[in-house]
C-alpha positions as CSV (number, residue, x, y, z in Angstrom):
1,M,25.5,-54.4,24.3
2,L,26.5,-51.2,26.1
3,E,28.9,-48.9,24.2
4,F,31.0,-46.1,25.7
5,S,31.5,-42.8,23.9
6,N,35.0,-41.4,24.4
7,E,33.9,-37.8,24.3
8,G,31.1,-38.5,26.7
9,F,33.4,-39.8,29.4
10,I,36.3,-37.4,28.8
11,E,34.3,-34.2,28.5
12,G,31.3,-35.0,30.7
13,I,32.4,-37.2,33.5
14,R,35.5,-37.2,35.7
15,M,37.8,-40.2,35.5
16,G,37.0,-41.2,39.0
17,L,33.3,-41.6,38.1
18,F,34.4,-43.3,34.9
19,W,36.1,-46.1,37.0
20,T,33.1,-46.3,39.3
21,V,30.8,-46.9,36.3
22,Y,33.2,-49.4,34.8
23,D,33.6,-51.3,38.1
24,K,29.8,-51.4,38.6
25,M,29.4,-53.0,35.2
26,L,31.9,-55.7,36.1
27,E,30.2,-56.3,39.5
28,A,26.9,-56.6,37.7
29,K,28.6,-59.2,35.4
30,M,27.6,-57.3,32.3
31,S,29.0,-58.8,29.1
32,L,31.7,-56.5,27.6
33,D,32.7,-57.1,24.0
34,V,35.7,-56.0,22.1
35,Y,34.1,-52.8,20.9
36,T,33.2,-51.7,24.5
37,Y,36.7,-52.5,25.7
38,S,38.2,-50.6,22.8
39,N,36.2,-47.5,23.6
40,V,37.2,-47.7,27.3
41,I,40.9,-48.0,26.3
42,G,40.5,-45.2,23.8
43,A,39.1,-42.9,26.5
44,L,42.0,-43.7,28.8
45,C,44.6,-43.1,26.1
46,K,43.0,-39.8,25.1
47,V,43.6,-38.4,28.6
48,G,47.2,-39.9,28.8
49,K,46.4,-42.7,31.2
50,V,48.2,-45.3,29.0
51,K,49.2,-47.6,31.9
52,E,45.5,-48.0,32.8
53,A,44.8,-48.6,29.2
54,K,47.4,-51.4,29.0
55,R,45.9,-52.9,32.2
56,I,42.5,-53.1,30.6
57,L,44.1,-54.6,27.4
58,F,45.6,-57.4,29.4
59,E,42.5,-57.7,31.6
60,M,40.2,-58.3,28.6
61,E,42.4,-61.2,27.4
62,E,42.2,-62.7,30.8
63,K,38.4,-62.5,30.7
64,G,38.3,-64.3,27.3
65,C,37.7,-61.3,25.1
66,S,40.3,-61.2,22.3
67,P,41.6,-57.7,21.4
68,N,41.5,-56.9,17.7
69,S,43.8,-54.7,15.5
70,V,41.9,-51.6,16.4
71,T,42.3,-52.2,20.2
72,Y,46.1,-52.7,19.7
73,N,46.4,-49.6,17.5
74,V,44.7,-47.4,20.1
75,V,47.2,-48.5,22.8
76,I,50.2,-48.3,20.5
77,G,49.1,-44.7,19.5
78,G,48.7,-43.8,23.2
79,L,52.2,-45.1,24.0
80,C,53.8,-43.2,21.1
81,R,52.1,-40.0,22.2
82,V,53.6,-40.2,25.7
83,G,57.1,-41.0,24.2
84,A,57.1,-44.8,25.1
85,V,58.0,-45.8,21.5
86,D,60.0,-48.9,22.4
87,E,57.1,-50.1,24.5
88,A,54.8,-49.5,21.5
89,F,57.1,-51.7,19.3
90,E,56.9,-54.4,22.0
91,L,53.1,-54.3,21.9
92,K,53.2,-54.4,18.1
93,Q,55.3,-57.6,18.3
94,S,52.8,-59.0,20.8
95,M,50.1,-58.2,18.4
96,V,51.8,-60.2,15.6
97,Q,52.4,-63.2,17.9
98,K,48.7,-63.3,18.5
99,G,48.1,-63.7,14.8
100,L,46.9,-60.1,14.2
101,V,48.4,-58.3,11.1
102,P,49.6,-54.7,11.6
103,D,48.0,-52.4,9.0
104,S,49.0,-49.0,7.5
105,Y,47.6,-47.2,10.5
106,T,49.8,-49.3,12.9
107,F,53.0,-48.4,11.0
108,T,52.0,-44.8,10.6
109,I,51.6,-44.4,14.4
110,L,55.0,-45.9,14.9
111,I,56.7,-43.7,12.3
112,N,55.1,-40.6,13.9
113,G,56.4,-41.8,17.3
114,L,59.9,-42.3,16.0
115,C,60.0,-38.9,14.3
116,K,58.9,-37.2,17.5
117,E,61.9,-38.9,19.2
118,R,64.1,-37.7,16.3
119,R,64.8,-41.3,15.3
120,S,64.2,-40.6,11.6
121,R,66.6,-43.3,10.3
122,E,64.4,-46.0,12.0
123,A,61.3,-44.2,10.6
124,K,62.7,-44.4,7.1
125,L,63.4,-48.1,7.5
126,I,59.8,-48.7,8.5
127,L,58.6,-46.6,5.6
128,V,60.6,-48.7,3.1
129,G,59.4,-51.9,4.8
130,M,55.8,-50.8,4.4
131,S,56.3,-50.3,0.7
132,E,57.8,-53.8,0.3
133,M,54.7,-55.1,2.1
134,G,52.4,-53.2,-0.3
135,L,51.3,-50.8,2.4
136,N,51.0,-47.0,2.2
137,P,50.8,-44.8,5.3
138,M,48.7,-42.3,3.4
139,K,45.9,-44.7,2.6
140,E,44.6,-43.4,5.9
141,G,44.3,-40.0,4.2
142,N,46.8,-38.3,6.6
143,V,48.8,-36.5,3.9
144,E,49.9,-33.6,6.1
145,E,51.3,-36.0,8.7
146,A,53.2,-37.8,5.9
147,F,54.8,-34.5,4.8
148,R,55.7,-33.8,8.4
149,V,57.5,-37.2,8.6
150,R,59.2,-36.3,5.3
151,A,60.4,-32.9,6.6
152,E,61.7,-34.6,9.7
153,M,63.8,-37.1,7.6
154,V,65.2,-34.3,5.4
155,A,66.1,-32.2,8.5
156,N,68.0,-35.2,9.8
157,G,70.0,-35.6,6.6
158,I,68.1,-38.6,5.3
159,Q,67.7,-38.5,1.5
160,L,64.3,-39.6,0.1
161,N,64.4,-42.3,-2.6
162,R,62.1,-43.3,-5.4
163,I,60.0,-45.6,-3.1
164,T,59.4,-42.7,-0.6
165,Y,58.5,-40.3,-3.4
166,N,56.1,-42.8,-5.0
167,M,54.4,-43.2,-1.6
168,L,54.0,-39.5,-1.2
169,L,52.6,-39.2,-4.8
170,S,50.1,-42.0,-4.1
171,G,48.7,-40.3,-1.0
172,L,48.5,-36.9,-2.7
173,C,46.7,-38.3,-5.8
174,K,44.2,-40.3,-3.7
175,A,43.5,-37.0,-1.8
176,G,43.0,-35.2,-5.1
177,R,45.9,-32.8,-4.5
178,M,47.2,-32.9,-8.0
179,E,49.1,-29.6,-8.0
180,K,51.2,-30.7,-5.0
181,A,51.7,-34.1,-6.7
182,C,53.2,-32.3,-9.8
183,E,55.5,-30.4,-7.4
184,I,56.7,-33.7,-6.0
185,L,57.2,-35.1,-9.5
186,N,59.4,-32.1,-10.4
187,E,61.3,-32.4,-7.1
188,M,62.1,-36.0,-7.8
189,V,63.9,-35.0,-11.0
190,E,65.7,-32.1,-9.3
191,M,67.0,-34.5,-6.6
192,G,68.3,-36.9,-9.3
193,W,65.5,-39.5,-9.2
194,E,64.2,-40.4,-12.6
195,S,60.4,-41.1,-12.6
196,D,59.6,-44.6,-13.7
197,S,56.4,-46.1,-15.1
198,Q,55.0,-46.7,-11.6
199,T,55.5,-43.0,-10.8
200,Y,53.7,-41.8,-13.9
201,N,50.9,-44.4,-13.5
202,L,50.2,-43.0,-10.0
203,V,49.9,-39.4,-11.3
204,I,47.9,-40.4,-14.4
205,E,45.5,-42.3,-12.2
206,G,45.1,-39.2,-10.0
207,Y,44.2,-37.0,-13.0
208,C,41.8,-39.6,-14.3
209,R,40.1,-39.7,-10.9
210,E,39.7,-35.9,-11.2
211,R,38.3,-36.4,-14.8
212,N,41.2,-34.2,-16.1
213,M,41.9,-36.5,-19.1
214,G,43.8,-33.7,-21.0
215,R,46.5,-33.7,-18.4
216,A,46.5,-37.5,-18.1
217,F,47.2,-37.8,-21.9
218,E,49.9,-35.1,-21.6
219,L,51.7,-37.3,-19.0
220,L,51.1,-40.4,-21.2
221,D,52.9,-38.6,-24.1
222,E,55.7,-37.7,-21.7
223,M,56.1,-41.3,-20.9
224,K,56.4,-42.1,-24.6
225,R,59.0,-39.4,-25.1
226,K,61.1,-40.8,-22.2
227,N,60.7,-44.4,-23.7
228,L,59.1,-45.6,-20.5
229,P,57.1,-48.8,-21.0
230,L,53.3,-48.3,-21.1
231,T,52.1,-51.2,-18.9
232,E,48.7,-52.9,-18.8
233,F,48.0,-50.8,-15.6
234,T,48.7,-47.6,-17.5
235,Y,46.0,-48.5,-20.1
236,I,43.5,-49.8,-17.4
237,V,43.8,-46.4,-15.7
238,I,43.4,-44.3,-18.9
239,I,40.6,-46.5,-20.3
240,N,38.7,-46.4,-17.0
241,G,39.1,-42.6,-16.9
242,L,37.8,-42.2,-20.4
243,C,34.8,-44.4,-19.5
244,Q,34.1,-42.4,-16.4
245,S,34.2,-39.2,-18.5
246,G,31.8,-40.7,-21.0
247,D,34.3,-40.9,-23.9
248,Y,33.7,-44.6,-24.8
249,L,34.8,-44.2,-28.5
250,K,38.3,-43.1,-27.4
251,A,38.4,-45.8,-24.8
252,S,37.5,-48.5,-27.4
253,G,40.2,-47.0,-29.7
254,L,42.8,-47.4,-26.9
255,V,41.9,-51.1,-26.5
256,D,42.5,-51.6,-30.2
257,K,45.9,-49.8,-29.8
258,M,46.8,-52.1,-26.9
259,V,46.3,-55.2,-29.1
260,R,48.4,-53.7,-32.0
261,W,51.2,-52.9,-29.6
262,G,51.3,-56.5,-28.3
263,L,49.5,-55.9,-25.0
264,K,46.6,-58.1,-24.2
265,P,43.6,-56.3,-22.6
266,N,42.3,-58.1,-19.6
267,A,38.7,-58.6,-18.4
268,V,39.0,-55.6,-16.1
269,I,39.4,-53.3,-19.1
270,Y,36.4,-54.9,-20.9
271,T,34.3,-54.7,-17.8
272,N,34.9,-50.9,-17.6
273,L,33.8,-50.5,-21.2
274,I,30.7,-52.6,-20.7
275,T,29.8,-50.6,-17.5
276,G,30.3,-47.4,-19.4
277,H,28.1,-48.3,-22.3
278,C,25.4,-49.5,-20.0
279,R,25.5,-46.3,-18.0
280,E,24.9,-44.4,-21.2
281,G,22.1,-46.8,-22.2
282,K,24.1,-48.1,-25.2
283,F,23.3,-51.8,-24.6
284,K,24.1,-52.8,-28.2
285,D,27.6,-51.5,-27.8
286,A,27.9,-53.2,-24.4
287,I,26.9,-56.5,-26.0
288,K,29.3,-56.0,-28.8
289,V,32.1,-55.6,-26.4
290,L,31.2,-58.8,-24.5
291,E,30.9,-60.8,-27.7
292,G,34.2,-59.3,-29.1
293,M,36.2,-60.4,-26.1
294,S,36.3,-64.1,-27.1
295,K,37.5,-63.2,-30.6
296,K,40.4,-61.4,-29.0
297,G,41.3,-64.3,-26.8
298,V,39.9,-62.9,-23.6
299,A,37.2,-65.0,-21.8
300,P,34.4,-63.0,-20.2
301,D,34.4,-63.5,-16.5
302,A,31.6,-63.0,-13.8
303,F,32.4,-59.3,-13.5
304,C,31.8,-58.7,-17.2
305,Y,28.4,-60.5,-17.1
306,N,27.5,-58.8,-13.7
307,S,28.1,-55.4,-15.3
308,L,25.8,-56.1,-18.3
309,I,23.1,-57.7,-16.1
310,T,23.3,-54.7,-13.7
311,G,22.9,-52.3,-16.6
312,F,19.8,-54.1,-17.9
313,C,18.2,-54.4,-14.5
314,K,18.7,-50.7,-13.8
315,A,17.0,-49.9,-17.1
316,G,14.1,-52.2,-16.2
317,K,15.1,-54.7,-19.0
318,M,14.6,-57.8,-16.8
319,E,14.1,-60.3,-19.7
320,E,17.4,-59.2,-21.3
321,A,19.1,-59.5,-17.9
322,K,17.7,-63.0,-17.5
323,T,19.0,-64.0,-21.0
324,Y,22.6,-63.1,-20.0
325,L,22.3,-64.7,-16.6
326,V,21.3,-68.0,-18.2
327,E,24.2,-67.5,-20.7
328,M,26.6,-66.8,-17.8
329,V,25.6,-70.1,-16.0
330,A,25.8,-72.1,-19.3
331,K,29.5,-70.9,-19.6
332,G,30.3,-72.4,-16.2
333,L,30.5,-69.0,-14.4
334,K,29.1,-69.0,-10.9
335,P,26.5,-66.2,-10.1
336,N,27.0,-64.4,-6.8
337,A,25.2,-61.7,-4.7
338,F,26.4,-59.1,-7.2
339,T,24.6,-61.0,-10.0
340,Y,21.4,-61.6,-8.2
341,G,21.2,-58.3,-6.3
342,P,20.3,-56.2,-9.4
343,F,17.4,-58.6,-10.1
344,I,16.0,-58.0,-6.6
345,H,16.7,-54.2,-7.0
346,G,14.8,-54.2,-10.3
347,H,11.8,-56.1,-8.7
348,S,11.9,-53.9,-5.6
349,N,11.5,-50.8,-7.8
350,A,8.7,-52.5,-9.8
351,G,6.7,-54.1,-7.1
352,G,8.0,-53.6,-3.7
353,K,4.9,-51.8,-2.5
354,Q,3.0,-55.0,-2.4
355,L,5.3,-56.4,0.3
356,T,4.7,-55.5,3.8
357,V,6.8,-57.6,6.1
358,P,10.6,-57.5,5.5
359,S,11.2,-61.2,5.8
360,Y,8.2,-61.9,3.6
361,M,9.5,-59.3,1.2
362,V,12.8,-61.2,0.8
363,S,11.0,-64.5,0.3
364,Q,8.6,-63.0,-2.2
365,G,11.4,-61.3,-4.1
366,T,13.2,-64.6,-4.3
367,E,10.1,-66.4,-5.6
368,R,9.5,-63.7,-8.2
369,F,13.1,-64.0,-9.3
370,R,12.8,-67.8,-9.4
371,R,9.7,-67.6,-11.6
372,L,11.4,-65.2,-14.0
373,C,14.4,-67.4,-14.4
374,G,12.5,-70.7,-14.6
375,P,14.0,-74.1,-14.2
376,S,17.2,-73.3,-16.1
377,L,18.9,-72.1,-12.9
378,N,19.5,-74.3,-9.9
379,F,20.4,-72.3,-6.8
380,K,19.7,-72.5,-3.1
381,R,17.4,-69.7,-2.2
382,R,18.7,-69.0,1.3
383,V,22.4,-68.9,0.4
384,W,22.6,-65.9,-1.8
385,F,20.1,-63.2,-0.8
386,L,21.2,-62.8,2.8
387,T,24.1,-60.5,2.0
388,V,24.8,-56.8,2.5
389,Y,24.5,-56.2,-1.2
390,T,21.1,-57.7,-1.7
391,Y,19.7,-56.1,1.5
392,S,21.1,-52.8,0.3
393,A,19.4,-53.2,-3.0
394,L,16.0,-53.8,-1.3
395,I,16.5,-50.9,1.2
396,S,17.3,-48.7,-1.8
397,G,14.1,-49.8,-3.5
398,F,11.9,-48.9,-0.5
399,C,13.7,-45.6,-0.1
400,K,13.0,-44.7,-3.7
401,Q,9.4,-45.5,-3.1
402,A,9.4,-43.2,0.0
403,E,8.6,-46.2,2.2
404,I,11.3,-45.2,4.8
405,D,9.8,-47.2,7.7
406,K,10.0,-50.4,5.7
407,A,13.6,-49.6,4.8
408,F,14.5,-49.2,8.4
409,E,12.7,-52.4,9.3
410,L,14.8,-54.2,6.8
411,H,17.9,-52.5,8.1
412,D,17.1,-53.8,11.6
413,E,16.4,-57.3,10.3
414,M,19.8,-57.5,8.6
415,C,21.5,-56.3,11.8
416,R,19.7,-59.0,13.8
417,K,21.0,-61.5,11.4
418,G,24.6,-60.3,11.9
419,I,24.9,-58.7,8.5
420,K,26.7,-55.4,8.8
421,A,25.3,-52.6,6.8
422,N,27.9,-50.7,4.6
423,I,28.1,-47.1,3.4
424,V,25.9,-47.9,0.4
425,T,23.1,-49.0,2.7
426,Y,23.3,-45.8,4.8
427,N,23.6,-43.6,1.7
428,S,20.3,-45.0,0.4
429,M,18.7,-44.4,3.8
430,I,20.0,-40.8,4.2
431,D,18.9,-40.0,0.7
432,G,15.5,-41.5,1.3
433,L,15.0,-39.5,4.5
434,C,16.1,-36.3,2.8
435,K,13.8,-36.8,-0.1
436,S,10.9,-37.4,2.3
437,G,11.7,-34.1,4.1
438,D,13.0,-35.7,7.4
439,I,16.3,-33.8,7.4
440,E,16.8,-34.0,11.2
441,R,16.6,-37.8,11.1
442,A,18.9,-37.9,8.1
443,R,21.4,-35.8,9.9
444,K,21.4,-38.0,13.0
445,L,22.0,-41.0,10.7
446,F,24.8,-39.1,8.9
447,D,26.5,-38.2,12.2
448,S,26.3,-41.8,13.5
449,I,28.2,-43.2,10.5
450,P,31.7,-42.9,12.1
451,E,30.4,-44.7,15.2
452,K,29.5,-47.7,12.9
453,G,33.1,-47.9,11.8
454,L,32.3,-46.4,8.3
455,V,33.5,-43.3,6.5
456,P,31.1,-41.0,4.6
457,N,31.9,-40.8,0.9
458,G,31.0,-38.3,-1.8
459,V,27.6,-39.9,-2.3
460,T,26.9,-39.5,1.5
461,Y,27.8,-35.8,1.4
462,A,25.9,-35.2,-1.8
463,A,22.7,-36.7,-0.3
464,I,22.8,-34.8,3.0
465,I,23.9,-31.5,1.3
466,D,21.0,-31.9,-1.2
467,G,18.7,-32.5,1.7
468,Y,19.7,-29.2,3.4
469,C,19.5,-27.3,0.2
470,K,16.0,-28.5,-0.5
471,S,14.9,-27.8,3.1
472,G,16.1,-24.2,2.7
473,N,19.2,-24.4,4.9
474,I,21.9,-23.9,2.2
475,T,24.2,-22.5,4.9
476,E,24.5,-25.9,6.5
477,G,25.0,-27.4,3.1
478,F,28.0,-25.1,2.5
479,R,29.4,-25.9,5.9
480,L,29.4,-29.6,5.1
481,F,30.8,-28.8,1.7
482,N,33.7,-27.0,3.3
483,E,34.2,-29.8,5.8
484,M,34.7,-32.5,3.1
485,P,38.4,-32.1,2.3
486,S,39.3,-32.2,6.0
487,R,37.5,-35.5,6.2
488,G,39.4,-36.9,3.3
489,V,36.5,-36.6,0.8
490,Q,36.9,-34.4,-2.3
491,P,33.7,-32.8,-3.6
492,D,32.8,-34.2,-7.0
493,R,30.5,-33.0,-9.7
494,F,27.4,-34.3,-8.0
495,V,28.0,-32.3,-4.8
496,Y,28.8,-29.2,-6.9
497,N,25.6,-29.6,-9.0
498,V,23.5,-29.9,-5.8
499,L,24.9,-26.7,-4.4
500,V,24.6,-24.8,-7.7
501,D,21.0,-25.9,-7.8
502,G,20.5,-24.7,-4.2
503,C,22.0,-21.3,-4.9
504,C,19.8,-20.9,-8.0
505,K,16.7,-21.7,-6.1
506,E,17.7,-19.1,-3.4
507,G,18.3,-16.6,-6.2
508,N,22.0,-16.2,-5.3
509,M,23.2,-16.4,-8.9
510,E,26.6,-14.8,-8.1
511,K,27.5,-17.7,-5.8
512,A,26.0,-20.2,-8.2
513,L,28.2,-18.8,-11.0
514,N,31.3,-18.9,-8.8
515,L,30.7,-22.5,-8.0
516,F,30.1,-23.2,-11.7
517,Q,33.4,-21.6,-12.6
518,E,35.1,-23.8,-10.1
519,M,33.5,-26.8,-11.7
520,V,34.7,-25.7,-15.2
521,G,38.2,-25.3,-13.8
522,K,38.1,-28.9,-12.3
523,G,36.6,-30.4,-15.4
524,F,33.4,-31.2,-13.5
525,A,30.9,-29.2,-15.6
526,T,28.4,-31.3,-17.5
527,T,25.3,-30.6,-19.6
528,L,23.3,-30.9,-16.3
529,S,25.5,-28.2,-14.7
530,F,24.8,-25.8,-17.6
531,N,21.1,-26.6,-17.5
532,I,20.8,-25.9,-13.8
533,L,22.5,-22.5,-14.2
534,I,20.7,-21.5,-17.4
535,D,17.4,-22.5,-15.7
536,G,18.3,-20.3,-12.7
537,F,19.0,-17.2,-14.9
538,C,15.9,-17.8,-16.9
539,K,13.6,-18.0,-13.9
540,R,15.0,-14.6,-12.7
541,G,14.5,-13.1,-16.1
542,E,18.2,-12.7,-16.8
543,L,17.9,-14.0,-20.3
544,Q,21.1,-12.4,-21.6
545,E,23.2,-14.3,-19.1
546,A,21.2,-17.5,-19.9
547,N,21.8,-17.1,-23.6
548,Q,25.5,-16.4,-23.1
549,L,25.8,-19.7,-21.1
550,L,23.9,-21.5,-23.8
551,E,26.2,-20.3,-26.5
552,E,29.3,-21.3,-24.4
553,M,27.7,-24.7,-23.8
554,I,27.3,-25.4,-27.5
555,N,30.3,-23.6,-29.0
556,K,33.1,-24.1,-26.5
557,K,32.1,-27.3,-24.7
558,G,30.4,-29.1,-27.6
559,M,27.4,-30.0,-25.4
560,Q,23.9,-30.2,-26.6
561,P,21.1,-28.5,-24.5
562,N,17.9,-30.4,-23.8
563,N,14.5,-29.2,-25.1
564,V,13.6,-27.5,-21.8
565,K,16.6,-25.2,-22.0
566,S,16.3,-24.5,-25.7
567,N,12.7,-23.4,-25.3
568,Y,13.8,-20.5,-23.1
569,N,15.3,-18.9,-26.1
570,N,12.3,-19.2,-28.4
């Protein structure tokens, strides 16, 4: 398949030559798929040639290639940019008639087009309609554009309602812009709109995502003072936040409170608790949660068992994992790729080096798993392992063993079999390349991710930034760090820790300390963060600063240093 690059055609080749190449492809009877057509259409729309783009759209249908939602969205966006909004709506209707479902991006494009034409009342109607359909224009991460639409509405005398405010809050919280979210919350009250449970749940979830549990509980108390009902979702969000922050005791206490207040915790809440305990290596507590579910009238589902099995496999406790897999099947629950994948992952880490050919590796992994489980499980071997999850687990295993070529062979095999790699797959490959010192190849793979229809996440950035820091190019690491918010990805504690470590290794303790203070302000600082910084000061002989941090770590944060850090003070 031949793919076009929009920038290549627009910036490097004149449109006349573009059409020559395109016509030659047709003359040569080259097979063009929907992705190729979509790129051609995108190139045309980008230079304002919307009529030609529409012609290609209709032409591809005539040639038996069905446009997808992306293709239609590109043309709709092009029409809106040149002011042909009514024509864009007609195309949207045509899209629906062909059985395609408009998404958040489709409606956001149309809203923007209407606002540019000062048709804000119609824009508001679409916005309300989106909410009724369960869509949010800011799921695409375009918060600034949403505020521009809001400003346009206000300028045209259209008052925002609770639905509109909640949509704005949802987008802000997902983007991690909590200060702005609080401003909107206050504005709601000033404009006469009382916040409801849904409003508070959105903001509480945002603070939990930022690991700011103090502020989340302040809002929870505010809900109680206003006599707003605490829903199951409220508790799910808070309990998940506590688990992510490592406060499993408080999370368990909240579950007990839910029961006392007449709310029935669901399997999602228990799954979060099980996952949290496993992450901390507290398997007895995780098992206790699983066993306690039935006593409280909640039947453990596949997700609960998958969480426990995954935890055991990650810890190398394969026999324990097998025990709960057998129990899961005995209870009539059906294992899936997320059940079997951890077993393969565990065996990949344990013995993947013996396997040389990717297809043989999968077969061998299957047989090892079958022998482990014995005759108590009856499953068809070829049904479950050929999934993106199981392939990703095996690729991760090879990357961790620094067998990058085998990981890429396996990636190529899954592509040949029509299994599309996800961002988890590429994160493992980028991390593996960085750890093996091949930063150039890692960067090429990182830059290619958008072309694959995927979006880099915090793990992707943490891996590539760590690679640059370890290769001595911390400047590029900071450039990527500064780029993250504009790409809709908020730096998390892992990214910060990587950069703090990089600064310490370069001897730039002032910059490391500034980053650390940012972490403290955002609630990101962990024992590891303190350890990295203390280690950096100690290696430079700045023992007074190291000791000051150690005291702050113990007295103010209640964290316990590990032996390595404590020994510096002996």
